[in-house]
gemmi code that builds the backbone of each chain (N, CA, C; Angstrom):
import gemmi

chains = {
    "A": [
        ("UNK", (17.557, 23.819, -0.219), (16.159, 23.463, -0.494), (15.609, 24.360, -1.604)),
        ("UNK", (14.930, 23.744, -2.565), (14.417, 24.544, -3.678), (12.901, 24.743, -3.624)),
        ("UNK", (12.227, 23.955, -2.790), (10.781, 24.151, -2.668), (10.298, 23.387, -1.437)),
        ("UNK", (9.157, 23.790, -0.911), (8.584, 23.033, 0.198), (7.071, 23.151, 0.181)),
        ("UNK", (6.416, 22.223, 0.859), (4.956, 22.281, 0.939), (4.480, 21.617, 2.226)),
        ("UNK", (3.280, 21.957, 2.595), (2.678, 21.388, 3.796), (1.170, 21.329, 3.578)),
        ("UNK", (0.594, 20.221, 3.908), (-0.855, 20.097, 3.771), (-1.393, 19.315, 4.967)),
        ("UNK", (-2.564, 19.713, 5.411), (-3.202, 19.037, 6.539), (-4.531, 18.461, 6.046)),
        ("UNK", (-4.721, 17.170, 6.277), (-5.982, 16.542, 5.878), (-6.553, 15.757, 7.057)),
        ("UNK", (-7.859, 15.618, 7.125), (-8.427, 14.737, 8.139), (-8.055, 13.278, 7.846)),
        ("UNK", (-7.966, 12.495, 8.905), (-7.532, 11.092, 8.778), (-8.644, 10.224, 8.200)),
        ("UNK", (-8.880, 10.395, 6.912), (-9.884, 9.609, 6.212), (-9.196, 8.842, 5.093)),
        ("UNK", (-9.576, 7.586, 4.928), (-8.860, 6.767, 3.935), (-9.050, 7.304, 2.520)),
        ("UNK", (-10.148, 8.037, 2.288), (-10.329, 8.575, 0.937), (-9.284, 9.635, 0.621)),
        ("UNK", (-8.577, 10.146, 1.615), (-7.520, 11.131, 1.366), (-6.183, 10.500, 0.976)),
        ("UNK", (-6.095, 9.183, 1.060), (-4.822, 8.536, 0.725), (-4.419, 8.803, -0.722)),
        ("UNK", (-5.362, 8.632, -1.627), (-5.070, 8.857, -3.044), (-4.664, 10.293, -3.307)),
        ("UNK", (-5.353, 11.205, -2.646), (-5.021, 12.626, -2.778), (-3.606, 12.898, -2.280)),
        ("UNK", (-3.271, 12.393, -1.104), (-1.947, 12.660, -0.509), (-0.823, 12.124, -1.378)),
        ("UNK", (-0.949, 10.885, -1.843), (0.159, 10.314, -2.630), (0.291, 11.005, -3.990)),
        ("UNK", (-0.848, 11.394, -4.582), (-0.773, 12.102, -5.863), (-0.182, 13.491, -5.690)),
        ("UNK", (-0.535, 14.120, -4.575), (-0.033, 15.461, -4.281), (1.488, 15.455, -4.139)),
        ("UNK", (2.013, 14.535, -3.360), (3.465, 14.472, -3.156), (4.159, 14.125, -4.469)),
        ("UNK", (3.570, 13.220, -5.239), (4.153, 12.862, -6.538), (4.212, 14.089, -7.447)),
        ("UNK", (3.139, 14.861, -7.466), (3.093, 16.059, -8.319), (4.123, 17.092, -7.869)),
        ("UNK", (4.320, 17.166, -6.558), (5.280, 18.117, -5.988), (6.701, 17.825, -6.477)),
        ("UNK", (6.993, 16.549, -6.741), (8.351, 16.132, -7.134), (8.622, 16.273, -8.627)),
        ("UNK", (7.607, 16.601, -9.400), (7.727, 16.556, -10.859), (8.860, 17.420, -11.409)),
        ("UNK", (9.144, 18.546, -10.765), (10.170, 19.441, -11.325), (11.563, 18.816, -11.326)),
        ("UNK", (11.757, 17.735, -10.551), (13.048, 17.041, -10.572), (13.091, 15.959, -11.645)),
        ("UNK", (12.055, 15.880, -12.474), (11.977, 14.881, -13.543), (12.281, 13.460, -13.076)),
        ("UNK", (11.571, 12.998, -12.071), (11.795, 11.622, -11.603), (11.349, 10.598, -12.646)),
        ("UNK", (11.908, 9.384, -12.553), (11.437, 8.299, -13.424), (10.055, 7.837, -12.931)),
        ("UNK", (9.384, 7.080, -13.781), (8.064, 6.549, -13.389), (8.214, 5.683, -12.137)),
        ("UNK", (9.292, 4.895, -12.103), (9.493, 4.030, -10.938), (9.697, 4.862, -9.664)),
        ("UNK", (10.451, 5.936, -9.780), (10.679, 6.795, -8.602), (9.374, 7.428, -8.119)),
        ("UNK", (8.564, 7.878, -9.065), (7.258, 8.447, -8.698), (6.402, 7.393, -7.998)),
        ("UNK", (6.387, 6.189, -8.557), (5.593, 5.110, -7.958), (6.103, 4.733, -6.566)),
        ("UNK", (7.426, 4.745, -6.409), (8.003, 4.433, -5.095), (7.519, 5.451, -4.059)),
        ("UNK", (7.546, 6.725, -4.437), (7.121, 7.789, -3.518), (5.633, 7.654, -3.196)),
        ("UNK", (4.835, 7.422, -4.234), (3.386, 7.270, -4.009), (3.098, 6.099, -3.063)),
        ("UNK", (3.811, 5.011, -3.274), (3.567, 3.826, -2.453), (3.967, 4.082, -1.003)),
        ("UNK", (5.127, 4.699, -0.817), (5.599, 4.967, 0.549), (4.671, 5.933, 1.280)),
        ("UNK", (4.211, 6.969, 0.595), (3.282, 7.923, 1.215), (1.985, 7.217, 1.586)),
        ("UNK", (1.521, 6.359, 0.697), (0.286, 5.618, 0.967), (0.427, 4.759, 2.225)),
        ("UNK", (1.581, 4.120, 2.379), (1.819, 3.287, 3.567), (1.814, 4.135, 4.848)),
        ("UNK", (2.499, 5.277, 4.790), (2.587, 6.128, 5.983), (1.225, 6.692, 6.369)),
        ("UNK", (0.451, 7.109, 5.376), (-0.869, 7.676, 5.660), (-1.818, 6.582, 6.170)),
        ("UNK", (-1.716, 5.398, 5.590), (-2.530, 4.272, 6.085), (-2.219, 4.004, 7.553)),
        ("UNK", (-0.932, 3.979, 7.900), (-0.553, 3.753, 9.301), (-1.156, 4.810, 10.217)),
        ("UNK", (-1.115, 6.066, 9.780), (-1.659, 7.153, 10.600), (-3.157, 6.946, 10.850)),
        ("UNK", (-3.869, 6.558, 9.804), (-5.326, 6.384, 9.908), (-5.674, 5.133, 10.735)),
        ("UNK", (-5.030, 4.022, 10.376), (-5.423, 2.728, 10.942), (-4.861, 2.526, 12.347)),
        ("UNK", (-3.593, 2.938, 12.538), (-2.942, 2.675, 13.823), (-2.869, 3.922, 14.693)),
        ("UNK", (-2.486, 5.058, 14.084), (-2.364, 6.287, 14.875), (-3.698, 6.686, 15.483)),
        ("UNK", (-4.701, 6.765, 14.642), (-6.020, 7.217, 15.105), (-7.025, 6.076, 15.268)),
        ("UNK", (-6.681, 4.896, 14.795), (-7.591, 3.734, 14.844), (-9.003, 4.091, 14.376)),
        ("UNK", (-9.071, 4.827, 13.288), (-10.367, 5.159, 12.709), (-11.055, 6.357, 13.346)),
        ("UNK", (-10.474, 6.903, 14.436), (-11.051, 8.092, 15.069), (-10.655, 9.350, 14.292)),
        ("UNK", (-11.298, 10.450, 14.603), (-10.984, 11.706, 13.929), (-9.605, 12.215, 14.336)),
        ("UNK", (-8.976, 12.926, 13.427), (-7.687, 13.531, 13.719), (-7.112, 14.108, 12.438)),
        ("UNK", (-6.039, 14.861, 12.590), (-5.404, 15.458, 11.416), (-4.120, 14.715, 11.063)),
        ("UNK", (-3.853, 14.679, 9.790), (-2.579, 14.158, 9.294), (-1.872, 15.303, 8.570)),
        ("UNK", (-0.617, 15.536, 8.945), (0.161, 16.602, 8.317), (1.178, 15.966, 7.367)),
        ("UNK", (1.124, 16.371, 6.116), (2.086, 15.902, 5.112), (2.990, 17.083, 4.774)),
        ("UNK", (4.275, 16.920, 4.972), (5.219, 17.972, 4.607), (6.246, 17.392, 3.651)),
        ("UNK", (6.695, 18.224, 2.730), (7.733, 17.766, 1.807), (8.700, 18.903, 1.519)),
        ("UNK", (9.957, 18.556, 1.425), (11.001, 19.515, 1.056), (11.732, 18.950, -0.150)),
        ("UNK", (11.871, 19.806, -1.156), (12.521, 19.384, -2.387), (13.943, 19.941, -2.429)),
        ("UNK", (14.898, 19.064, -2.697), (16.293, 19.475, -2.871), (16.710, 19.164, -4.309)),
        ("UNK", (17.927, 19.537, -4.674), (18.370, 19.344, -6.058), (18.313, 17.893, -6.495)),
        ("UNK", (18.578, 16.991, -5.556), (18.678, 15.584, -5.929), (17.737, 14.684, -5.143)),
        ("UNK", (16.854, 15.275, -4.336), (16.060, 14.413, -3.444), (14.799, 15.120, -2.953)),
        ("UNK", (13.942, 14.324, -2.369), (12.769, 14.873, -1.676), (12.708, 14.245, -0.283)),
        ("UNK", (12.415, 15.091, 0.695), (12.247, 14.622, 2.072), (10.772, 14.800, 2.419)),
        ("UNK", (10.134, 13.719, 2.810), (8.691, 13.734, 3.060), (8.443, 13.322, 4.505)),
        ("UNK", (7.600, 14.075, 5.198), (7.223, 13.606, 6.532), (5.709, 13.520, 6.655)),
        ("UNK", (5.276, 12.482, 7.345), (3.848, 12.237, 7.588), (3.665, 12.170, 9.104)),
        ("UNK", (2.858, 13.073, 9.628), (2.686, 13.176, 11.082), (1.234, 12.974, 11.488)),
        ("UNK", (1.042, 12.161, 12.520), (-0.290, 12.103, 13.145), (-0.135, 12.429, 14.634)),
        ("UNK", (-1.249, 12.772, 15.254), (-1.248, 13.126, 16.670), (-2.070, 12.099, 17.452)),
        ("UNK", (-1.898, 10.864, 17.042), (-2.671, 9.759, 17.608), (-1.966, 9.080, 18.770)),
        ("UNK", (-2.127, 7.775, 18.851), (-1.712, 7.065, 20.062), (-0.226, 6.717, 20.133)),
        ("UNK", (0.477, 6.870, 19.022), (1.905, 6.566, 19.053), (2.196, 5.088, 18.939)),
        ("UNK", (3.463, 4.788, 18.678), (3.884, 3.395, 18.512), (4.611, 2.948, 19.774)),
        ("UNK", (4.146, 1.839, 20.338), (4.719, 1.319, 21.577), (6.191, 0.950, 21.414)),
        ("UNK", (6.462, 0.181, 20.364), (7.819, -0.337, 20.147), (8.144, -0.198, 18.656)),
        ("UNK", (8.939, 0.815, 18.319), (9.200, 1.108, 16.904), (9.962, -0.027, 16.230)),
        ("UNK", (10.969, -0.577, 16.911), (11.745, -1.678, 16.311), (10.840, -2.851, 15.946)),
        ("UNK", (9.917, -3.160, 16.855), (8.982, -4.259, 16.623), (8.059, -3.928, 15.445)),
        ("UNK", (7.552, -2.681, 15.448), (6.619, -2.258, 14.401), (7.254, -2.321, 13.016)),
        ("UNK", (8.571, -2.152, 12.966), (9.244, -2.123, 11.662), (9.642, -3.505, 11.166)),
        ("UNK", (9.455, -4.528, 11.984), (9.770, -5.892, 11.544), (8.780, -6.326, 10.461)),
        ("UNK", (9.285, -6.997, 9.414), (8.371, -7.529, 8.400), (7.321, -8.446, 9.034)),
        ("UNK", (6.112, -8.332, 8.581), (4.965, -9.152, 8.994), (4.466, -8.856, 10.409)),
        ("UNK", (5.108, -7.897, 11.122), (4.572, -7.565, 12.439), (3.334, -6.695, 12.264)),
        ("UNK", (2.244, -7.097, 12.878), (1.041, -6.270, 12.883), (0.291, -6.462, 14.194)),
        ("UNK", (-0.337, -5.384, 14.639), (-1.163, -5.476, 15.841), (-2.601, -5.839, 15.481)),
        ("UNK", (-2.865, -5.902, 14.154), (-4.231, -6.169, 13.718), (-4.291, -7.301, 12.684)),
        ("UNK", (-3.835, -8.503, 13.033), (-3.863, -9.591, 12.047), (-5.289, -9.976, 11.653)),
        ("UNK", (-6.240, -9.724, 12.540), (-7.634, -10.114, 12.253), (-8.227, -9.302, 11.099)),
        ("UNK", (-7.634, -8.159, 10.793), (-8.122, -7.349, 9.664), (-7.357, -7.648, 8.380)),
        ("UNK", (-6.615, -8.763, 8.362), (-5.772, -9.113, 7.210), (-4.714, -8.053, 6.949)),
        ("UNK", (-4.254, -7.387, 8.016), (-3.150, -6.438, 7.864), (-1.885, -7.227, 7.589)),
        ("UNK", (-1.143, -6.808, 6.598), (0.012, -7.607, 6.180), (1.218, -7.419, 7.082)),
        ("UNK", (1.301, -6.279, 7.751), (2.493, -6.009, 8.559), (3.697, -5.639, 7.713)),
        ("UNK", (3.450, -5.259, 6.457), (4.552, -4.969, 5.545), (4.697, -3.480, 5.225)),
        ("UNK", (3.926, -2.647, 5.873), (3.951, -1.207, 5.561), (5.329, -0.586, 5.703)),
        ("UNK", (5.966, -0.781, 6.851), (7.295, -0.192, 7.061), (8.336, -0.829, 6.142)),
        ("UNK", (8.183, -2.126, 5.888), (9.119, -2.795, 4.981), (9.042, -2.179, 3.593)),
        ("UNK", (7.817, -1.901, 3.137), (7.648, -1.254, 1.835), (8.281, 0.142, 1.857)),
        ("UNK", (8.033, 0.909, 2.908), (8.631, 2.254, 3.000), (10.156, 2.172, 2.968)),
        ("UNK", (10.718, 1.224, 3.729), (12.181, 1.078, 3.787), (12.755, 0.666, 2.437)),
        ("UNK", (12.021, -0.194, 1.736), (12.515, -0.708, 0.460), (12.403, 0.326, -0.652)),
        ("UNK", (11.311, 1.090, -0.627), (11.020, 1.993, -1.740), (11.695, 3.357, -1.583)),
        ("UNK", (12.071, 3.705, -0.353), (12.723, 4.993, -0.119), (14.177, 4.734, 0.279)),
        ("UNK", (15.000, 5.772, 0.298), (16.414, 5.592, 0.635), (16.673, 5.688, 2.135)),
        ("UNK", (15.982, 6.603, 2.807), (16.138, 6.754, 4.254), (14.765, 6.819, 4.903)),
        ("UNK", (14.653, 6.280, 6.093), (13.404, 6.427, 6.849), (13.742, 6.608, 8.320)),
        ("UNK", (13.011, 7.504, 8.945), (13.221, 7.780, 10.364), (11.846, 7.876, 11.021)),
        ("UNK", (11.666, 7.190, 12.129), (10.370, 7.196, 12.804), (10.537, 7.740, 14.217)),
        ("UNK", (9.762, 8.767, 14.537), (9.761, 9.325, 15.883), (8.345, 9.198, 16.420)),
        ("UNK", (8.209, 8.596, 17.596), (6.866, 8.374, 18.115), (6.857, 8.504, 19.629)),
        ("UNK", (5.772, 9.044, 20.121), (5.625, 9.143, 21.576), (4.221, 8.671, 21.930)),
        ("UNK", (4.152, 7.800, 22.918), (2.867, 7.232, 23.313), (1.881, 8.341, 23.712)),
        ("UNK", (0.726, 8.313, 23.089), (-0.297, 9.296, 23.407), (-0.126, 10.642, 22.715)),
        ("UNK", (1.012, 10.841, 22.052), (1.281, 12.125, 21.395), (1.227, 12.034, 19.874)),
        ("UNK", (1.675, 10.907, 19.345), (1.642, 10.752, 17.902), (2.938, 10.265, 17.303)),
        ("UNK", (2.958, 10.248, 15.984), (4.077, 9.658, 15.243), (4.425, 10.524, 14.046)),
        ("UNK", (5.728, 10.665, 13.799), (6.184, 11.286, 12.553), (7.111, 10.319, 11.832)),
        ("UNK", (6.767, 10.027, 10.597), (7.623, 9.213, 9.739), (8.253, 10.150, 8.720)),
        ("UNK", (9.583, 10.185, 8.686), (10.285, 11.037, 7.725), (11.068, 10.149, 6.765)),
        ("UNK", (10.853, 10.381, 5.483), (11.467, 9.524, 4.470), (12.140, 10.383, 3.410)),
        ("UNK", (13.290, 9.923, 2.923), (13.981, 10.645, 1.858), (14.143, 9.740, 0.646)),
        ("UNK", (13.899, 10.315, -0.506), (14.129, 9.603, -1.762), (15.132, 10.407, -2.575)),
        ("UNK", (16.229, 9.765, -2.953), (17.208, 10.395, -3.845), (16.876, 10.003, -5.274)),
        ("UNK", (16.908, 10.962, -6.156), (16.574, 10.675, -7.554), (17.824, 10.292, -8.336)),
        ("UNK", (17.617, 9.420, -9.309), (18.730, 8.980, -10.149), (19.687, 8.063, -9.427)),
        ("UNK", (19.199, 7.387, -8.408), (20.038, 6.499, -7.626), (19.338, 5.156, -7.492)),
        ("UNK", (20.104, 4.084, -7.529), (19.505, 2.756, -7.357), (19.301, 2.529, -5.861)),
        ("UNK", (18.132, 2.067, -5.503), (17.875, 1.789, -4.092), (18.792, 0.691, -3.588)),
        ("UNK", (19.382, 0.942, -2.446), (20.312, -0.038, -1.878), (19.598, -1.323, -1.489)),
        ("UNK", (18.343, -1.196, -1.117), (17.664, -2.347, -0.516), (16.841, -3.157, -1.507)),
        ("UNK", (16.803, -2.766, -2.783), (15.976, -3.539, -3.710), (16.803, -4.528, -4.500)),
    ],
    "B": [
        ("UNK", (-13.221, 1.448, -6.914), (-12.854, 0.113, -7.405), (-14.052, -0.517, -8.103)),
        ("UNK", (-13.849, -0.886, -9.354), (-14.884, -1.596, -10.104), (-14.431, -3.042, -10.283)),
        ("UNK", (-15.353, -3.963, -10.107), (-15.005, -5.384, -10.240), (-15.943, -6.061, -11.234)),
        ("UNK", (-15.370, -6.610, -12.286), (-16.140, -7.407, -13.246), (-15.639, -8.844, -13.169)),
        ("UNK", (-16.476, -9.770, -13.611), (-16.020, -11.158, -13.592), (-16.709, -11.963, -14.675)),
        ("UNK", (-16.071, -13.058, -15.047), (-16.737, -14.021, -15.956), (-16.198, -15.421, -15.709)),
        ("UNK", (-17.082, -16.374, -15.835), (-16.689, -17.775, -15.708), (-16.163, -18.237, -17.055)),
        ("UNK", (-14.953, -18.763, -17.050), (-14.379, -19.265, -18.295), (-13.797, -20.645, -17.997)),
        ("UNK", (-14.415, -21.675, -18.576), (-14.008, -23.044, -18.264), (-14.220, -23.301, -16.781)),
        ("UNK", (-13.164, -23.807, -16.139), (-13.267, -24.086, -14.702), (-12.843, -22.887, -13.851)),
        ("UNK", (-12.445, -21.804, -14.523), (-11.917, -20.667, -13.784), (-12.912, -19.515, -13.675)),
        ("UNK", (-12.756, -18.765, -12.603), (-13.487, -17.508, -12.486), (-12.479, -16.382, -12.718)),
        ("UNK", (-12.673, -15.642, -13.805), (-11.793, -14.519, -14.094), (-12.387, -13.256, -13.487)),
        ("UNK", (-11.572, -12.578, -12.701), (-12.043, -11.369, -12.020), (-11.171, -10.194, -12.457)),
        ("UNK", (-11.801, -9.141, -12.911), (-11.093, -7.971, -13.416), (-11.303, -6.801, -12.450)),
        ("UNK", (-10.203, -6.305, -11.904), (-10.283, -5.169, -10.985), (-9.861, -3.888, -11.705)),
        ("UNK", (-10.546, -2.804, -11.400), (-10.216, -1.503, -11.989), (-10.181, -0.457, -10.886)),
        ("UNK", (-9.059, 0.250, -10.772), (-8.967, 1.319, -9.779), (-7.685, 1.226, -8.973)),
        ("UNK", (-7.664, 1.903, -7.826), (-6.502, 1.907, -6.955), (-6.869, 1.137, -5.688)),
        ("UNK", (-6.116, 0.088, -5.414), (-6.464, -0.797, -4.290), (-5.669, -0.403, -3.047)),
        ("UNK", (-6.300, 0.415, -2.205), (-5.671, 0.834, -0.948), (-6.708, 0.732, 0.180)),
        ("UNK", (-6.388, 1.320, 1.316), (-7.255, 1.259, 2.492), (-8.696, 1.707, 2.207)),
        ("UNK", (-8.825, 2.702, 1.318), (-10.156, 3.281, 1.098), (-11.138, 2.302, 0.456)),
        ("UNK", (-10.639, 1.280, -0.216), (-11.533, 0.325, -0.882), (-11.279, -1.127, -0.447)),
        ("UNK", (-10.393, -1.311, 0.536), (-9.970, -2.674, 0.901), (-11.136, -3.544, 1.383)),
        ("UNK", (-11.949, -3.014, 2.286), (-13.028, -3.818, 2.867), (-14.063, -4.197, 1.800)),
        ("UNK", (-14.449, -3.211, 1.001), (-15.418, -3.442, -0.068), (-14.898, -4.479, -1.070)),
        ("UNK", (-13.643, -4.354, -1.435), (-13.044, -5.283, -2.395), (-12.998, -6.694, -1.808)),
        ("UNK", (-12.596, -6.784, -0.544), (-12.541, -8.082, 0.125), (-13.924, -8.728, 0.155)),
        ("UNK", (-14.930, -7.943, 0.508), (-16.294, -8.488, 0.604), (-16.808, -8.949, -0.749)),
        ("UNK", (-16.529, -8.165, -1.784), (-17.000, -8.536, -3.120), (-16.325, -9.827, -3.589)),
        ("UNK", (-15.006, -9.908, -3.384), (-14.287, -11.117, -3.797), (-14.761, -12.328, -2.990)),
        ("UNK", (-15.006, -12.124, -1.701), (-15.523, -13.224, -0.882), (-16.888, -13.679, -1.378)),
        ("UNK", (-17.708, -12.734, -1.772), (-19.031, -13.058, -2.298), (-18.892, -13.924, -3.551)),
        ("UNK", (-17.984, -13.530, -4.436), (-17.784, -14.305, -5.671), (-17.300, -15.720, -5.340)),
        ("UNK", (-16.376, -15.797, -4.381), (-15.832, -17.107, -3.990), (-16.940, -17.992, -3.398)),
        ("UNK", (-17.783, -17.382, -2.575), (-18.828, -18.152, -1.894), (-20.008, -18.489, -2.805)),
        ("UNK", (-20.165, -17.726, -3.891), (-21.351, -17.866, -4.732), (-21.142, -18.794, -5.916)),
        ("UNK", (-19.939, -18.713, -6.533), (-19.719, -19.432, -7.773), (-18.866, -20.677, -7.564)),
        ("UNK", (-19.116, -21.621, -8.428), (-18.361, -22.868, -8.397), (-17.265, -22.798, -9.457)),
        ("UNK", (-16.021, -22.878, -9.045), (-14.893, -22.821, -9.981), (-13.685, -23.458, -9.301)),
        ("UNK", (-12.681, -23.806, -10.103), (-11.512, -24.450, -9.486), (-10.413, -23.445, -9.175)),
        ("UNK", (-10.300, -22.376, -9.985), (-9.292, -21.360, -9.678), (-9.819, -19.972, -10.018)),
        ("UNK", (-9.412, -19.009, -9.212), (-9.732, -17.613, -9.505), (-8.518, -16.989, -10.200)),
        ("UNK", (-8.773, -16.345, -11.326), (-7.710, -15.609, -12.006), (-7.979, -14.129, -11.767)),
        ("UNK", (-7.082, -13.504, -11.026), (-7.256, -12.098, -10.680), (-6.508, -11.257, -11.719)),
        ("UNK", (-7.266, -10.603, -12.574), (-6.661, -9.792, -13.634), (-6.526, -8.355, -13.140)),
        ("UNK", (-5.271, -7.891, -13.019), (-5.006, -6.580, -12.416), (-4.627, -5.520, -13.453)),
        ("UNK", (-5.000, -5.783, -14.694), (-4.649, -4.826, -15.758), (-5.169, -3.419, -15.455)),
        ("UNK", (-6.329, -3.355, -14.822), (-6.938, -2.059, -14.533), (-6.542, -1.480, -13.182)),
        ("UNK", (-5.618, -2.140, -12.486), (-5.178, -1.631, -11.176), (-3.867, -0.877, -11.368)),
        ("UNK", (-3.927, 0.450, -11.276), (-2.708, 1.226, -11.517), (-1.995, 1.605, -10.222)),
        ("UNK", (-2.578, 1.225, -9.091), (-1.886, 1.443, -7.820), (-2.385, 0.441, -6.791)),
        ("UNK", (-1.436, -0.074, -6.019), (-1.775, -0.998, -4.925), (-0.686, -0.861, -3.864)),
        ("UNK", (-1.070, -0.844, -2.583), (-0.074, -0.789, -1.510), (-0.168, -2.065, -0.659)),
        ("UNK", (0.503, -2.070, 0.491), (0.541, -3.323, 1.261), (-0.838, -3.700, 1.802)),
        ("UNK", (-1.719, -2.708, 1.950), (-3.099, -3.011, 2.353), (-3.799, -3.801, 1.242)),
        ("UNK", (-3.580, -3.371, 0.000), (-4.141, -4.085, -1.148), (-3.549, -5.477, -1.280)),
        ("UNK", (-2.242, -5.564, -1.011), (-1.580, -6.870, -1.036), (-2.234, -7.799, -0.019)),
        ("UNK", (-2.583, -7.250, 1.154), (-3.238, -8.036, 2.201), (-4.578, -8.601, 1.745)),
        ("UNK", (-5.292, -7.835, 0.932), (-6.573, -8.303, 0.397), (-6.342, -9.503, -0.534)),
        ("UNK", (-5.327, -9.407, -1.378), (-5.016, -10.494, -2.308), (-4.553, -11.743, -1.539)),
        ("UNK", (-3.657, -11.520, -0.590), (-3.144, -12.642, 0.204), (-4.267, -13.326, 0.993)),
        ("UNK", (-5.169, -12.526, 1.532), (-6.306, -13.071, 2.277), (-7.202, -13.933, 1.406)),
        ("UNK", (-7.390, -13.512, 0.140), (-8.220, -14.306, -0.771), (-7.517, -15.608, -1.140)),
        ("UNK", (-6.172, -15.523, -1.295), (-5.409, -16.745, -1.570), (-5.623, -17.763, -0.441)),
        ("UNK", (-5.558, -17.275, 0.785), (-5.703, -18.184, 1.934), (-7.101, -18.781, 1.998)),
        ("UNK", (-8.097, -17.958, 1.732), (-9.478, -18.440, 1.749), (-9.691, -19.494, 0.662)),
        ("UNK", (-9.177, -19.202, -0.543), (-9.331, -20.151, -1.651), (-8.605, -21.467, -1.362)),
        ("UNK", (-7.423, -21.349, -0.771), (-6.651, -22.551, -0.468), (-7.392, -23.442, 0.527)),
        ("UNK", (-8.031, -22.810, 1.524), (-8.823, -23.581, 2.502), (-9.928, -24.357, 1.814)),
        ("UNK", (-10.430, -23.807, 0.685), (-11.518, -24.431, -0.056), (-11.000, -25.390, -1.126)),
        ("UNK", (-9.677, -25.545, -1.186), (-9.080, -26.424, -2.185), (-9.076, -25.831, -3.578)),
        ("UNK", (-9.125, -24.509, -3.658), (-9.147, -23.833, -4.960), (-7.907, -22.949, -5.101)),
        ("UNK", (-7.619, -22.581, -6.348), (-6.391, -21.836, -6.611), (-6.617, -20.349, -6.854)),
        ("UNK", (-5.508, -19.623, -6.846), (-5.537, -18.198, -7.210), (-4.345, -17.911, -8.109)),
        ("UNK", (-4.615, -17.264, -9.226), (-3.545, -16.832, -10.115), (-3.661, -15.332, -10.350)),
        ("UNK", (-2.514, -14.689, -10.560), (-2.494, -13.251, -10.828), (-2.143, -13.026, -12.296)),
        ("UNK", (-2.781, -12.060, -12.895), (-2.526, -11.799, -14.311), (-2.451, -10.291, -14.570)),
        ("UNK", (-1.633, -9.894, -15.527), (-1.503, -8.488, -15.950), (-1.169, -7.549, -14.787)),
        ("UNK", (-0.111, -7.917, -14.077), (0.339, -7.124, -12.930), (1.255, -6.012, -13.433)),
        ("UNK", (0.928, -4.754, -13.180), (1.789, -3.663, -13.668), (3.016, -3.494, -12.778)),
        ("UNK", (3.941, -2.648, -13.201), (5.248, -2.558, -12.539), (5.141, -2.116, -11.078)),
        ("UNK", (4.278, -1.146, -10.794), (4.147, -0.664, -9.400), (3.609, -1.767, -8.503)),
        ("UNK", (2.563, -2.434, -8.976), (1.939, -3.504, -8.192), (2.919, -4.666, -8.033)),
        ("UNK", (3.639, -4.952, -9.102), (4.613, -6.043, -9.096), (5.676, -5.826, -8.025)),
        ("UNK", (6.137, -4.584, -7.897), (7.186, -4.281, -6.919), (6.667, -4.469, -5.490)),
        ("UNK", (5.416, -4.071, -5.255), (4.823, -4.261, -3.924), (4.672, -5.758, -3.623)),
        ("UNK", (4.162, -6.507, -4.585), (3.995, -7.952, -4.391), (5.341, -8.617, -4.112)),
        ("UNK", (6.357, -8.244, -4.901), (7.678, -8.855, -4.746), (8.270, -8.502, -3.380)),
        ("UNK", (8.139, -7.234, -2.988), (8.669, -6.785, -1.697), (8.006, -7.522, -0.542)),
        ("UNK", (6.720, -7.778, -0.683), (5.956, -8.422, 0.389), (6.088, -9.945, 0.352)),
        ("UNK", (6.788, -10.477, -0.646), (6.983, -11.924, -0.715), (5.768, -12.691, -1.210)),
        ("UNK", (4.841, -11.994, -1.856), (3.613, -12.666, -2.302), (3.898, -13.758, -3.328)),
        ("UNK", (4.937, -13.531, -4.160), (5.229, -14.504, -5.222), (5.823, -15.799, -4.684)),
        ("UNK", (6.163, -15.815, -3.394), (6.609, -17.074, -2.798), (5.450, -18.066, -2.725)),
        ("UNK", (4.230, -17.543, -2.733), (3.091, -18.453, -2.587), (2.040, -18.327, -3.691)),
        ("UNK", (1.901, -17.156, -4.296), (0.873, -16.982, -5.325), (1.550, -16.862, -6.692)),
        ("UNK", (1.025, -17.603, -7.654), (1.632, -17.639, -8.977), (1.153, -16.523, -9.884)),
        ("UNK", (2.112, -16.017, -10.662), (1.775, -15.046, -11.691), (1.539, -15.812, -12.988)),
        ("UNK", (0.452, -15.508, -13.654), (0.138, -16.189, -14.904), (0.310, -15.196, -16.044)),
        ("UNK", (1.037, -15.564, -17.084), (1.250, -14.602, -18.178), (0.331, -14.880, -19.347)),
    ],
}
model = gemmi.Model(1)
for chain_id, residues in chains.items():
    chain = gemmi.Chain(chain_id)
    for i, (resn, *xyz) in enumerate(residues, 1):
        res = gemmi.Residue()
        res.name, res.seqid = resn, gemmi.SeqId(i, " ")
        for name, pos in zip(("N", "CA", "C"), xyz):
            atom = gemmi.Atom()
            atom.name, atom.element = name, gemmi.Element(name[0])
            atom.pos, atom.b_iso = gemmi.Position(*pos), 0.0
            res.add_atom(atom)
        chain.add_residue(res)
    model.add_chain(chain)
structure = gemmi.Structure()
structure.add_model(model)
structure.setup_entities()
């Protein structure tokens, strides 16, 4: 590991732009392509949105963003201490959403899976959720 | 998010500027709905030249407007989609139903 960072923000949607820009800036020393930077920003935005909308359902809470930089990759984790995901496999299905009435697309996890190389979700009901994602630089995404 | 618009022929051209994510989704949806409900036009052309970031929440706003317009017998076209937004739209399958206009 060549660098690491950790930031805690309240679960407010106005922090989404800050979080994705922060993680993107953290990766700059690896000279990522514009597409790689955009992929990371998009995936972080999806994870933070999930924490706000589903983890806390608009209630107060903290979101922890951690990132570790390696020679060829970045590992990013987004953690909330909200209600947790009942069924992770179901939640990760394309178009699955618990909130269709809000025009939620149900594509958040699909975007994370497509834009990043690895994704791991750990969740416990009533305790919260951690989404950990890895992006390798200079590599073509297997899923795109 | 800033939204400008102009009526051109039978179309309503709408220009979005900013980053379309959760923080502006509701406001953007309401503004677009207002335009749809207020003006008479046959198709909405959504010009995204000024949108430098959009995630699946933003995609949901666009898809929702497509559905609303379709119910009214009107169309939706997308224009000036940048690479980041394009990848999100493609991943979400939006182009299966909404046309990109060049």
